[in-house]
TORPAKE-8238 format. One record per residue (C-alpha): residue number from 1; residue in three letters; x, y, z. Coordinates in nm, 3 decimals. Layout:
 resi resn       u       v       w
  NUM  ala       X       Y       Z
...
// end
This chain:
 resi resn       u       v       w
    1  met   0.597  -6.649  -5.926
    2  lys   0.624  -7.021  -6.001
    3  gly   0.979  -7.131  -6.071
    4  asp   1.125  -6.791  -5.986
    5  tyr   1.097  -6.789  -5.608
    6  leu   1.430  -6.620  -5.536
    7  ser   1.343  -6.332  -5.769
    8  tyr   1.013  -6.287  -5.588
    9  leu   1.183  -6.293  -5.247
   10  lys   1.432  -6.033  -5.367
   11  thr   1.141  -5.791  -5.416
   12  lys   1.010  -5.854  -5.062
   13  leu   1.329  -5.866  -4.853
   14  asp   1.593  -5.603  -4.791
   15  ser   1.943  -5.679  -4.920
   16  arg   2.071  -5.799  -4.581
   17  asn   1.796  -6.056  -4.531
   18  tyr   1.785  -6.158  -4.898
   19  ser   2.157  -6.240  -4.893
   20  arg   2.096  -6.477  -4.603
   21  ile   1.838  -6.672  -4.805
   22  glu   2.038  -6.664  -5.125
   23  ala   2.328  -6.827  -4.936
   24  ile   2.119  -7.144  -4.892
   25  asp   2.109  -7.346  -5.214
   26  asn   1.771  -7.513  -5.171
   27  pro   1.493  -7.439  -5.425
   28  arg   1.229  -7.611  -5.209
   29  leu   1.314  -7.378  -4.922
   30  his   1.287  -7.078  -5.152
   31  glu   0.946  -7.201  -5.267
   32  phe   0.819  -7.244  -4.909
   33  leu   0.936  -6.898  -4.804
   34  ala   0.799  -6.728  -5.115
   35  asp   0.461  -6.893  -5.062
   36  ala   0.457  -6.797  -4.691
   37  val   0.537  -6.434  -4.770
   38  ala   0.280  -6.414  -5.050
   39  leu   0.010  -6.572  -4.831
   40  cys   0.069  -6.387  -4.503
   41  arg   0.189  -6.053  -4.651
   42  pro   0.419  -5.950  -4.360
   43  gly   0.537  -5.591  -4.333
   44  thr   0.895  -5.709  -4.285
   45  val   1.078  -6.041  -4.320
   46  trp   1.365  -6.107  -4.079
   47  ile   1.594  -6.402  -4.153
   48  ser   1.777  -6.534  -3.849
   49  thr   2.122  -6.691  -3.862
   50  asp   2.306  -6.873  -3.582
   51  ser   2.491  -6.559  -3.472
   52  pro   2.477  -6.448  -3.105
   53  glu   2.339  -6.116  -3.227
   54  asp   2.041  -6.282  -3.395
   55  val   1.978  -6.505  -3.094
   56  glu   1.970  -6.197  -2.869
   57  tyr   1.754  -6.002  -3.116
   58  thr   1.472  -6.254  -3.096
   59  arg   1.478  -6.242  -2.714
   60  met   1.480  -5.863  -2.715
   61  met   1.190  -5.849  -2.960
   62  ala   0.979  -6.082  -2.744
   63  leu   1.006  -5.814  -2.473
   64  lys   0.966  -5.518  -2.706
   65  thr   0.647  -5.653  -2.866
   66  gly   0.497  -5.727  -2.523
   67  glu   0.459  -6.101  -2.577
   68  glu   0.694  -6.146  -2.282
   69  thr   0.764  -5.932  -1.975
   70  ala   1.089  -5.923  -1.780
   71  leu   1.079  -6.062  -1.426
   72  glu   1.288  -5.974  -1.121
   73  ile   1.565  -6.229  -1.176
   74  glu   1.797  -6.159  -1.466
   75  gly   1.713  -6.361  -1.777
   76  his   1.364  -6.459  -1.657
   77  thr   1.057  -6.357  -1.857
   78  val   0.688  -6.444  -1.849
   79  his   0.439  -6.506  -2.130
   80  phe   0.060  -6.544  -2.110
   81  asp  -0.163  -6.746  -2.339
   82  gly  -0.536  -6.684  -2.370
   83  met  -0.808  -6.837  -2.153
   84  glu  -0.900  -7.087  -2.428
   85  asp  -0.542  -7.156  -2.537
   86  gln  -0.390  -7.344  -2.245
   87  gly  -0.293  -7.679  -2.390
   88  arg  -0.263  -7.895  -2.699
   89  asp  -0.598  -7.871  -2.873
   90  arg  -0.698  -8.212  -3.007
   91  glu  -1.019  -8.094  -3.171
   92  val  -0.856  -7.845  -3.409
   93  thr  -0.531  -8.037  -3.467
   94  arg  -0.590  -8.237  -3.782
   95  tyr  -0.403  -8.433  -4.045
   96  leu  -0.455  -8.325  -4.405
   97  val  -0.534  -8.654  -4.579
   98  pro  -0.524  -8.685  -4.961
   99  glu  -0.810  -8.864  -5.138
  100  asn  -0.605  -9.177  -5.208
  101  asp  -0.472  -9.212  -4.852
  102  arg  -0.619  -9.318  -4.517
  103  leu  -0.529  -9.296  -4.149
  104  ser  -0.667  -9.477  -3.844
  105  glu  -1.017  -9.364  -3.751
  106  ser  -0.897  -9.262  -3.404
  107  leu  -0.686  -8.983  -3.560
  108  asn  -0.840  -8.639  -3.617
  109  gln  -0.830  -8.562  -3.989
  110  val  -0.975  -8.365  -4.276
  111  gly  -0.950  -8.393  -4.654
  112  arg  -0.628  -8.230  -4.771
  113  glu  -0.779  -7.992  -5.025
  114  glu  -1.062  -7.891  -4.791
  115  gly  -0.822  -7.837  -4.500
  116  leu  -0.572  -7.638  -4.704
  117  lys  -0.845  -7.410  -4.832
  118  glu  -0.970  -7.348  -4.477
  119  val  -0.639  -7.288  -4.301
  120  arg  -0.483  -7.085  -4.582
  121  gly  -0.799  -6.875  -4.590
  122  leu  -0.753  -6.801  -4.220
  123  met  -0.387  -6.710  -4.280
  124  glu  -0.438  -6.483  -4.579
  125  gly  -0.287  -6.144  -4.494
  126  cys  -0.249  -6.246  -4.128
  127  met   0.092  -6.080  -4.088
  128  glu   0.018  -5.741  -4.242
  129  gly   0.212  -5.477  -4.051
  130  arg   0.409  -5.740  -3.859
  131  ile   0.754  -5.897  -3.876
  132  met   0.781  -6.249  -4.009
  133  ala   1.068  -6.417  -3.827
  134  val   1.228  -6.701  -4.025
  135  arg   1.407  -6.947  -3.798
  136  phe   1.638  -7.233  -3.898
  137  met   1.676  -7.508  -3.637
  138  thr   1.750  -7.880  -3.626
  139  leu   1.590  -8.179  -3.459
  140  gly   1.864  -8.405  -3.324
  141  pro   2.235  -8.319  -3.303
  142  asn   2.379  -8.131  -3.600
  143  asp   2.582  -8.315  -3.865
  144  ser   2.439  -8.648  -3.750
  145  val   2.238  -8.941  -3.882
  146  phe   1.974  -8.825  -3.632
  147  ser   1.945  -8.462  -3.748
  148  ile   1.644  -8.323  -3.935
  149  pro   1.665  -7.959  -4.055
  150  cys   1.356  -7.745  -3.986
  151  val   1.242  -7.396  -4.082
  152  glu   0.966  -7.206  -3.902
  153  cys   0.808  -6.880  -4.014
  154  thr   0.623  -6.703  -3.734
  155  asp   0.494  -6.360  -3.638
  156  ser   0.547  -6.441  -3.268
  157  phe   0.877  -6.351  -3.109
  158  tyr   0.769  -6.555  -2.806
  159  val   0.765  -6.859  -3.035
  160  ser   1.097  -6.754  -3.186
  161  his   1.249  -6.706  -2.841
  162  ser   1.119  -7.049  -2.732
  163  leu   1.295  -7.205  -3.032
  164  asn   1.624  -7.063  -2.905
  165  leu   1.585  -7.244  -2.574
  166  leu   1.443  -7.573  -2.698
  167  tyr   1.635  -7.659  -3.019
  168  arg   1.974  -7.648  -3.183
  169  leu   2.047  -7.361  -3.420
  170  gly   2.038  -7.475  -3.783
  171  tyr   2.114  -7.196  -4.029
  172  glu   2.468  -7.319  -4.089
  173  glu   2.334  -7.674  -4.121
  174  phe   2.099  -7.559  -4.399
  175  lys   2.391  -7.388  -4.574
  176  arg   2.608  -7.699  -4.538
  177  leu   2.342  -7.938  -4.670
  178  gly   2.210  -7.715  -4.948
  179  gln   1.981  -7.913  -5.177
  180  lys   2.034  -8.226  -4.964
  181  ala   1.842  -8.069  -4.674
  182  gly   1.519  -8.269  -4.657
  183  phe   1.353  -8.035  -4.409
  184  phe   1.029  -7.987  -4.215
  185  ser   0.853  -7.652  -4.261
  186  ile   0.617  -7.472  -4.023
  187  leu   0.408  -7.162  -4.087
  188  his   0.258  -6.999  -3.777
  189  ser   0.063  -6.684  -3.700
  190  cys  -0.088  -6.564  -3.372
  191  gly  -0.374  -6.414  -3.574
  192  lys  -0.566  -6.126  -3.420
  193  met  -0.424  -6.019  -3.083
  194  asp  -0.565  -5.817  -2.794
  195  ser  -0.403  -5.536  -2.594
  196  arg  -0.208  -5.793  -2.387
  197  met  -0.055  -5.933  -2.708
  198  val  -0.255  -6.254  -2.668
  199  ser  -0.429  -6.441  -2.952
  200  cys  -0.797  -6.358  -2.914
  201  gln  -0.987  -6.565  -3.171
  202  pro  -0.968  -6.919  -3.028
  203  glu  -1.277  -7.020  -3.227
  204  lys  -1.063  -6.977  -3.539
  205  lys  -0.768  -7.178  -3.401
  206  arg  -0.640  -7.437  -3.648
  207  ile  -0.332  -7.663  -3.640
  208  tyr  -0.312  -7.865  -3.961
  209  ile  -0.039  -8.114  -4.054
  210  asp   0.024  -8.172  -4.424
  211  tyr   0.225  -8.492  -4.376
  212  thr   0.261  -8.554  -4.750
  213  lys   0.463  -8.231  -4.781
  214  asp   0.633  -8.227  -4.437
  215  asn   0.453  -7.899  -4.367
  216  val   0.256  -7.762  -4.069
  217  tyr   0.010  -7.471  -4.050
  218  ser  -0.080  -7.314  -3.713
  219  val  -0.298  -7.003  -3.669
  220  asn  -0.486  -6.813  -3.396
  221  thr  -0.290  -6.972  -3.113
  222  gln   0.024  -6.897  -2.908
  223  tyr   0.046  -7.192  -2.667
  224  ala   0.387  -7.342  -2.742
  225  gly   0.258  -7.696  -2.787
  226  asn   0.047  -7.565  -3.077
  227  thr   0.297  -7.317  -3.220
  228  val   0.656  -7.429  -3.162
  229  gly   0.635  -7.650  -3.466
  230  leu   0.947  -7.855  -3.392
  231  lys   0.774  -8.000  -3.087
  232  lys   0.471  -8.232  -3.117
  233  leu   0.374  -8.106  -3.463
  234  ala   0.708  -8.208  -3.612
  235  leu   0.693  -8.534  -3.413
  236  arg   0.405  -8.633  -3.639
  237  leu   0.623  -8.565  -3.943
  238  ser   0.919  -8.746  -3.782
  239  ile   0.704  -9.058  -3.736
  240  cys   0.622  -9.056  -4.109
  241  lys   0.989  -9.010  -4.197
  242  ala   1.093  -9.286  -3.957
  243  asp   0.831  -9.516  -4.108
  244  arg   0.975  -9.459  -4.456
  245  glu   1.336  -9.502  -4.345
  246  gly   1.315  -9.783  -4.086
  247  trp   1.390  -9.607  -3.755
  248  leu   1.171  -9.490  -3.464
  249  ala   1.060  -9.142  -3.351
  250  glu   0.924  -9.168  -2.997
  251  his   0.750  -8.952  -2.734
  252  met   1.010  -9.041  -2.470
  253  phe   1.260  -8.896  -2.228
  254  leu   1.625  -9.002  -2.231
  255  met   1.830  -9.025  -1.913
  256  gly   2.147  -9.176  -1.773
  257  val   2.100  -9.402  -1.469
  258  lys   2.398  -9.452  -1.240
  259  gly   2.496  -9.796  -1.116
  260  lys   2.786  -9.979  -0.956
  261  asn   3.134  -9.829  -0.991
  262  gly   3.000  -9.516  -1.162
  263  arg   2.859  -9.692  -1.469
  264  asn   2.596  -9.498  -1.668
  265  ser   2.313  -9.687  -1.841
  266  tyr   2.079  -9.501  -2.074
  267  phe   1.702  -9.538  -2.035
  268  ala   1.413  -9.403  -2.242
  269  gly   1.062  -9.356  -2.106
  270  ala   0.715  -9.289  -2.250
  271  phe   0.464  -9.127  -2.014
  272  pro   0.157  -8.919  -2.109
  273  ser   0.162  -8.558  -1.985
  274  ala   0.148  -8.512  -1.607
  275  cys   0.215  -8.882  -1.540
  276  gly   0.565  -8.847  -1.394
  277  lys   0.772  -8.821  -1.710
  278  thr   0.986  -8.517  -1.628
  279  ser   1.010  -8.600  -1.256
  280  thr   1.152  -8.942  -1.350
  281  ala   1.396  -8.797  -1.602
  282  met   1.511  -8.544  -1.339
  283  leu   1.570  -8.777  -1.045
  284  pro   1.864  -8.659  -0.831
  285  gly   2.194  -8.832  -0.888
  286  glu   2.107  -8.930  -1.245
  287  thr   2.166  -8.739  -1.570
  288  ile   1.911  -8.607  -1.816
  289  met   1.946  -8.611  -2.195
  290  gly   1.590  -8.509  -2.274
  291  asp   1.237  -8.507  -2.135
  292  asp   1.014  -8.537  -2.440
  293  ile   1.116  -8.666  -2.785
  294  ala   1.376  -8.932  -2.873
  295  tyr   1.495  -9.084  -3.199
  296  phe   1.611  -9.449  -3.213
  297  arg   1.827  -9.606  -3.484
  298  ala   1.967  -9.956  -3.516
  299  val   2.343  -9.918  -3.570
  300  glu   2.552 -10.235  -3.598
  301  gly   2.295 -10.427  -3.396
  302  lys   2.277 -10.167  -3.117
  303  cys   1.984  -9.942  -3.028
  304  met   2.129  -9.591  -3.049
  305  ala   1.924  -9.298  -2.924
  306  ala   1.939  -8.918  -2.939
  307  asn   1.729  -8.633  -2.803
  308  ala   1.547  -8.447  -3.080
  309  glu   1.555  -8.135  -2.862
  310  ser   1.807  -7.945  -2.651
  311  gly   1.574  -7.783  -2.397
  312  ile   1.274  -7.850  -2.172
  313  phe   0.920  -7.715  -2.203
  314  gly   0.804  -7.856  -1.873
  315  ile   0.494  -7.843  -1.653
  316  ile   0.580  -7.628  -1.353
  317  gln   0.295  -7.725  -1.119
  318  asn   0.424  -7.896  -0.801
  319  ile   0.789  -7.815  -0.866
  320  asn   0.932  -7.724  -0.526
  321  arg   1.266  -7.685  -0.355
  322  lys   1.248  -8.017  -0.168
  323  asp   1.135  -8.256  -0.442
  324  asp   1.293  -8.089  -0.749
  325  pro   1.615  -7.922  -0.633
  326  ile   1.785  -7.915  -0.974
  327  ile   1.496  -7.751  -1.160
  328  trp   1.426  -7.526  -0.862
  329  glu   1.783  -7.397  -0.877
  330  val   1.744  -7.303  -1.244
  331  leu   1.404  -7.142  -1.186
  332  ser   1.528  -6.931  -0.895
  333  ser   1.868  -6.809  -1.019
  334  pro   1.992  -6.599  -1.313
  335  asn   1.937  -6.814  -1.622
  336  glu   1.742  -6.775  -1.942
  337  val   1.392  -6.898  -1.850
  338  ile   1.051  -6.836  -2.006
  339  phe   0.764  -6.887  -1.762
  340  ser   0.415  -6.918  -1.907
  341  asn   0.071  -6.891  -1.744
  342  val   0.201  -6.856  -1.389
  343  leu   0.084  -6.584  -1.147
  344  val   0.304  -6.273  -1.136
  345  lys   0.312  -6.035  -0.840
  346  glu   0.574  -5.761  -0.813
  347  arg   0.773  -5.922  -1.098
  348  lys   0.795  -6.258  -0.917
  349  pro   0.643  -6.581  -1.057
  350  tyr   0.422  -6.812  -0.853
  351  trp   0.276  -7.149  -0.943
  352  met   0.057  -7.416  -0.790
  353  gly   0.238  -7.654  -0.555
  354  met   0.560  -7.454  -0.526
  355  gly   0.556  -7.489  -0.147
  356  ile   0.511  -7.122  -0.053
  357  asp   0.204  -6.906   0.005
  358  met   0.046  -6.761  -0.307
  359  pro  -0.038  -6.390  -0.324
  360  gly  -0.406  -6.301  -0.317
  361  glu  -0.379  -6.097  -0.636
  362  gly  -0.155  -6.039  -0.936
  363  glu  -0.155  -6.096  -1.310
  364  asn  -0.214  -6.431  -1.477
  365  phe  -0.355  -6.581  -1.796
  366  ser  -0.695  -6.425  -1.720
  367  gly  -0.553  -6.071  -1.683
  368  lys  -0.571  -5.898  -1.348
  369  trp  -0.638  -6.175  -1.098
  370  tyr  -0.772  -6.174  -0.742
  371  arg  -0.877  -6.454  -0.510
  372  gly  -1.237  -6.552  -0.589
  373  lys  -1.227  -6.439  -0.953
  374  lys  -1.454  -6.645  -1.178
  375  asp  -1.461  -6.712  -1.550
  376  ser  -1.755  -6.657  -1.788
  377  arg  -1.907  -6.991  -1.682
  378  gly  -1.895  -6.907  -1.314
  379  ser  -1.602  -7.137  -1.232
  380  gly  -1.322  -7.016  -1.008
  381  ile  -0.995  -6.919  -1.176
  382  asn  -0.681  -7.058  -1.018
  383  pro  -0.396  -6.814  -0.950
  384  ala  -0.177  -7.008  -1.195
  385  his  -0.288  -7.252  -1.460
  386  lys  -0.247  -7.624  -1.392
  387  asn  -0.062  -7.647  -1.725
  388  ala   0.166  -7.349  -1.653
  389  arg   0.510  -7.413  -1.802
  390  tyr   0.874  -7.321  -1.803
  391  ala   1.120  -7.333  -2.094
  392  val   1.493  -7.373  -2.030
  393  met   1.800  -7.499  -2.210
  394  leu   1.906  -7.845  -2.097
  395  asn   2.267  -7.736  -2.054
  396  ser   2.156  -7.488  -1.785
  397  leu   2.075  -7.788  -1.562
  398  gly   2.345  -7.918  -1.332
  399  asn   2.261  -8.278  -1.424
  400  cys   2.263  -8.239  -1.804
  401  asp   2.419  -8.550  -1.958
  402  pro   2.752  -8.476  -2.132
  403  glu   2.647  -8.683  -2.434
  404  leu   2.351  -8.456  -2.519
  405  asn   2.501  -8.341  -2.849
  406  asn   2.695  -8.656  -2.939
  407  pro   2.622  -8.703  -3.312
  408  gln   2.648  -9.082  -3.264
  409  gly   2.382  -9.085  -2.992
  410  val   2.401  -9.321  -2.692
  411  glu   2.334  -9.693  -2.660
  412  leu   1.997  -9.762  -2.500
  413  ser   1.971 -10.023  -2.220
  414  ala   1.602 -10.002  -2.128
  415  ile   1.264  -9.854  -2.222
  416  ile   0.995  -9.765  -1.966
  417  tyr   0.620  -9.721  -2.030
  418  gly   0.413  -9.552  -1.758
  419  gly   0.061  -9.412  -1.725
  420  arg  -0.213  -9.349  -1.468
  421  asp  -0.362  -9.685  -1.375
  422  ala  -0.541  -9.679  -1.040
  423  arg  -0.658 -10.038  -1.046
  424  ala  -0.450 -10.300  -1.226
  425  tyr  -0.077 -10.285  -1.294
  426  val   0.183 -10.304  -1.017
  427  pro   0.430 -10.015  -0.962
  428  val   0.710 -10.174  -1.168
  429  gln   0.744 -10.488  -1.379
  430  gln   0.969 -10.617  -1.655
  431  gly   0.845 -10.758  -1.983
  432  phe   0.919 -11.119  -2.074
  433  gly   1.085 -10.995  -2.392
  434  trp   1.075 -10.721  -2.656
  435  asp   0.742 -10.825  -2.812
  436  his   0.572 -10.879  -2.476
  437  gly   0.691 -10.543  -2.343
  438  ile   0.587 -10.350  -2.653
  439  ile   0.238 -10.506  -2.647
  440  ser   0.163 -10.540  -2.274
  441  tyr   0.310 -10.208  -2.158
  442  gly   0.335  -9.992  -2.471
  443  ala   0.033 -10.077  -2.686
  444  ser  -0.170 -10.134  -2.365
  445  leu  -0.071  -9.807  -2.197
  446  glu  -0.377  -9.683  -2.010
  447  thr  -0.404  -9.346  -1.844
  448  glu  -0.637  -9.066  -1.742
  449  thr  -0.664  -8.745  -1.942
  450  thr  -0.501  -8.450  -1.763
  451  phe  -0.495  -8.071  -1.779
  452  ala  -0.220  -8.080  -2.045
  453  ile  -0.491  -8.168  -2.298
  454  ile  -0.784  -7.932  -2.359
  455  gly  -1.103  -8.118  -2.269
  456  lys  -1.238  -8.323  -1.981
  457  glu  -0.993  -8.434  -1.712
  458  gly  -0.991  -8.772  -1.540
  459  val  -1.129  -8.979  -1.828
  460  ser  -0.964  -9.322  -1.856
  461  glu  -0.834  -9.398  -2.204
  462  ile  -0.580  -9.604  -2.392
  463  asn  -0.289  -9.382  -2.497
  464  leu  -0.088  -9.618  -2.712
  465  met   0.281  -9.579  -2.622
  466  ser   0.197  -9.222  -2.512
  467  ile   0.218  -9.125  -2.877
  468  gln  -0.131  -9.195  -3.007
  469  asp  -0.219  -8.829  -3.067
  470  phe   0.089  -8.785  -3.285
  471  val   0.090  -9.093  -3.510
  472  ala   0.043  -8.993  -3.873
  473  ile   0.048  -9.351  -4.004
  474  glu  -0.187  -9.641  -3.935
  475  leu  -0.164  -9.728  -3.565
  476  gly  -0.120 -10.096  -3.641
  477  lys   0.170 -10.014  -3.871
  478  tyr   0.326  -9.806  -3.595
  479  ile   0.301 -10.103  -3.354
  480  lys   0.447 -10.335  -3.618
  481  asn   0.735 -10.091  -3.680
  482  asn   0.822 -10.110  -3.309
  483  leu   0.808 -10.490  -3.311
  484  asp   1.018 -10.510  -3.628
  485  phe   1.275 -10.265  -3.491
  486  gly   1.358 -10.507  -3.211
  487  arg   1.451 -10.772  -3.468
  488  lys   1.726 -10.543  -3.601
  489  leu   1.900 -10.548  -3.262
  490  asp   2.147 -10.806  -3.132
  491  lys   2.049 -10.724  -2.773
  492  pro   1.725 -10.525  -2.754
  493  pro   1.678 -10.292  -2.454
  494  leu   1.480 -10.444  -2.167
  495  ile   1.124 -10.313  -2.148
  496  phe   0.955 -10.217  -1.823
  497  gly   0.612 -10.097  -1.721
  498  val   0.568  -9.856  -1.429
  499  asn   0.259  -9.724  -1.256
  500  tyr   0.303  -9.446  -0.999
  501  phe  -0.073  -9.409  -0.953
  502  leu  -0.191  -9.745  -0.817
  503  arg  -0.449  -9.697  -0.539
  504  asp  -0.582  -9.912  -0.259
  505  arg  -0.953  -9.981  -0.202
  506  arg  -0.991  -9.654  -0.008
  507  gly  -0.852  -9.460  -0.304
  508  glu  -0.516  -9.383  -0.141
  509  phe  -0.201  -9.392  -0.353
  510  leu   0.026  -9.689  -0.283
  511  asn   0.338  -9.522  -0.428
  512  gly   0.525  -9.252  -0.241
  513  ile   0.656  -8.960  -0.447
  514  arg   1.015  -9.079  -0.404
  515  asp   0.943  -9.448  -0.466
  516  lys   0.998  -9.401  -0.838
  517  his   1.371  -9.372  -0.774
  518  val   1.368  -9.717  -0.613
  519  trp   1.188  -9.868  -0.913
  520  leu   1.440  -9.703  -1.148
  521  lys   1.740  -9.839  -0.960
  522  trp   1.585 -10.186  -0.955
  523  met   1.544 -10.165  -1.333
  524  glu   1.910 -10.064  -1.369
  525  met   2.011 -10.366  -1.162
  526  arg   1.797 -10.590  -1.382
  527  val   1.976 -10.459  -1.691
  528  his   2.304 -10.578  -1.542
  529  gly   2.174 -10.903  -1.392
  530  glu   2.217 -10.787  -1.032
  531  ala   1.860 -10.830  -0.903
  532  gly   1.623 -11.122  -0.894
  533  ala   1.257 -11.128  -0.997
  534  ile   0.929 -11.311  -0.939
  535  glu   0.720 -11.411  -1.239
  536  ile   0.356 -11.300  -1.241
  537  pro   0.115 -11.324  -1.539
  538  thr   0.190 -10.969  -1.657
  539  gly   0.570 -10.966  -1.616
  540  leu   0.859 -10.994  -1.372
  541  ile   0.839 -10.808  -1.040
  542  pro   1.101 -10.730  -0.773
  543  ile   1.193 -10.958  -0.483
  544  tyr   1.131 -10.792  -0.147
  545  glu   1.489 -10.837  -0.024
  546  asp   1.629 -10.648  -0.325
  547  leu   1.406 -10.348  -0.254
  548  val   1.479 -10.310   0.119
  549  pro   1.834 -10.166   0.080
  550  leu   1.724  -9.948  -0.213
  551  phe   1.444  -9.789  -0.008
  552  lys   1.681  -9.728   0.281
  553  arg   1.951  -9.570   0.065
  554  leu   1.725  -9.363  -0.163
  555  thr   1.438  -9.263   0.065
  556  gly   1.565  -9.330   0.417
  557  lys   1.257  -9.549   0.469
  558  asp   1.239  -9.892   0.629
  559  tyr   1.044 -10.080   0.365
  560  ala   0.780 -10.300   0.527
  561  arg   0.661 -10.635   0.393
  562  asp   0.304 -10.511   0.421
  563  asp   0.384 -10.222   0.186
  564  tyr   0.548 -10.462  -0.056
  565  ala   0.248 -10.694  -0.049
  566  ala   0.004 -10.407  -0.104
  567  gln   0.203 -10.270  -0.398
  568  phe   0.276 -10.599  -0.573
  569  thr  -0.034 -10.807  -0.510
  570  val  -0.165 -10.936  -0.843
  571  arg  -0.517 -10.799  -0.887
  572  ile  -0.659 -11.058  -1.124
  573  pro  -1.012 -10.919  -1.183
  574  glu  -0.874 -10.573  -1.255
  575  asn  -0.606 -10.710  -1.488
  576  leu  -0.858 -10.919  -1.681
  577  ala  -1.081 -10.612  -1.717
  578  lys  -0.781 -10.416  -1.842
  579  ile  -0.710 -10.675  -2.112
  580  glu  -1.073 -10.652  -2.224
  581  arg  -1.047 -10.271  -2.254
  582  val  -0.720 -10.295  -2.446
  583  glu  -0.852 -10.560  -2.685
  584  arg  -1.173 -10.363  -2.742
  585  phe  -0.976 -10.046  -2.818
  586  his  -0.760 -10.219  -3.075
  587  arg  -1.049 -10.401  -3.242
  588  gln  -1.247 -10.078  -3.268
  589  asn  -0.970  -9.830  -3.351
  590  val  -0.676 -10.020  -3.501
  591  ser  -0.805 -10.189  -3.815
  592  asp  -0.459 -10.318  -3.905
  593  ala  -0.357 -10.432  -3.555
  594  pro  -0.094 -10.708  -3.589
  595  gly  -0.217 -11.055  -3.493
  596  ile   0.064 -11.098  -3.242
  597  leu  -0.096 -10.825  -3.029
  598  phe  -0.409 -11.033  -2.964
  599  glu  -0.196 -11.346  -2.929
  600  ile   0.018 -11.195  -2.652
  601  leu  -0.285 -11.048  -2.474
  602  gly  -0.462 -11.385  -2.502
  603  ile  -0.168 -11.568  -2.344
  604  gln  -0.157 -11.309  -2.066
  605  lys  -0.530 -11.356  -2.006
  606  lys  -0.483 -11.733  -1.983
  607  arg  -0.200 -11.695  -1.730
  608  leu  -0.421 -11.470  -1.516
  609  glu  -0.710 -11.717  -1.529
  610  glu  -0.482 -12.005  -1.432
  611  met  -0.345 -11.809  -1.139
  612  arg  -0.697 -11.722  -1.020
  613  glu  -0.793 -12.089  -1.032
  614  lys  -0.497 -12.174  -0.813
  615  tyr  -0.483 -11.880  -0.570
  616  gly  -0.802 -11.672  -0.597
  617  asp  -0.865 -11.314  -0.715
  618  tyr  -0.587 -11.134  -0.524
  619  val  -0.247 -11.295  -0.500
  620  ser   0.028 -11.170  -0.271
  621  pro   0.379 -11.193  -0.421
  622  glu   0.490 -11.385  -0.115
  623  lys   0.275 -11.680  -0.231
  624  leu   0.476 -11.696  -0.554
  625  arg   0.823 -11.730  -0.403
  626  ser   0.974 -12.057  -0.517
// end
């Protein structure tokens, strides 16, 4: 077959589908498809174009195969993943590392030849009797400096349908680019499936990233984070590509923040899963460009940004009519929506925290469910999974930013880093500059593991820039790339750190759910020089008088000085302990950590120690007013 891939494909595809492949002049694509067909041995190969008919076909097939079921509202469907397939699986997601290469020890990896032998062995003949759907999509707007063509071969029409909602169609882009299309390729199979059309061999689940070939293998899994290859799997490849080419691929939302006289300033934000990322990007009155993956390029001294995606694969838990009116409207009216791992009763979806009573029985990810049902370990099964999701197109949202598909991107004004930090950092603070913000908020981002990751919840860990799981280069090099990127900009975006999860000594949260909107508006005012700040050792914090009118306008609350003092008191012992944890992480896990990281942390430590000597362990912001 070598060297004659089109001829081989001609023997395996009918004339209609073969003509669609022949129309794309890209020998590497032909090689990938021929290898995928020879390895997986599908009964049929279906090549999708960008036509409305093909888009509808993949949705119809998701219902016909039983991977999705229609719900009561027109356009709504539900999909279930298996009991052991409810999140990104760190343990079986590995980089394929060649003998002459190395990655940071904190990254899960396996030798390339060993890994290829294992995963290809699991995929041999895995599609016999099934349809292989071949999908062409793009990351970033089409015909743009940001765009990356992608092809995914899958035997799951749920995965194919999800691609329709989350990404831009790319068949015509492949035809236009021809041999110039430097693309990412993904090969996925559900593997063996049970009577509910759910992958049923989780012990054989493997997600392997061959970053030297821009290729991903995924088998024995359906959860979209493991199978929709353009999502976090391709992010790993994007980081490698950005490293080679001098731009940044980031795990960040993009949003427009409104200010005086209708101005719109664009912000990006990095938050680990279930830390407030989507709820920030969806704040009422603002516009959303994306909730997950952003690409940054330096263009004529400006930081230009674009959303890699065009849809949302969001956590649905706690979405309710009062707090999330825009998403609620989409999820409760005729639109194209895929729900996953919710509870279904009489063709209606239910999820945790939706603000209405849950039925006592129905169907969920465990099969037939009833209140009190337990799993094989004797633990109670929730009616809906904590990591239940929804997938929608961004343009179905009433607050979708009009610049979503602008091939030039938008100019970025600010970057936010936020995690789950119960003890140390204040709710919002501004970095002293680009380097300080990248190190003190990004490279020091500390959080607790959540239900979006398979494994133990509530474990405190450093999650560097909320991208640590996805970095396929040395972590120190990734940090250095961020620092160097700022030097390409005439006016770098301001960098902020936020912490919605600060607690008092009794363990009560000090942030209200709606407070995040106040912090965002303060940041927007800082961008335009319209709000003052107080300097503390870790950054610049708001002045009380600037927050009072914001709280009144955005939350209707009279903001008390006692609340301000509780939220913005500098907790020196906790902050010094945090620096120790961050330094220890980098010394143990980031062998090539840039020296400036320890320098900036050392200066911050000295400032904290000097403040303690002058004021004691806990310092109210009122003491620092000049």
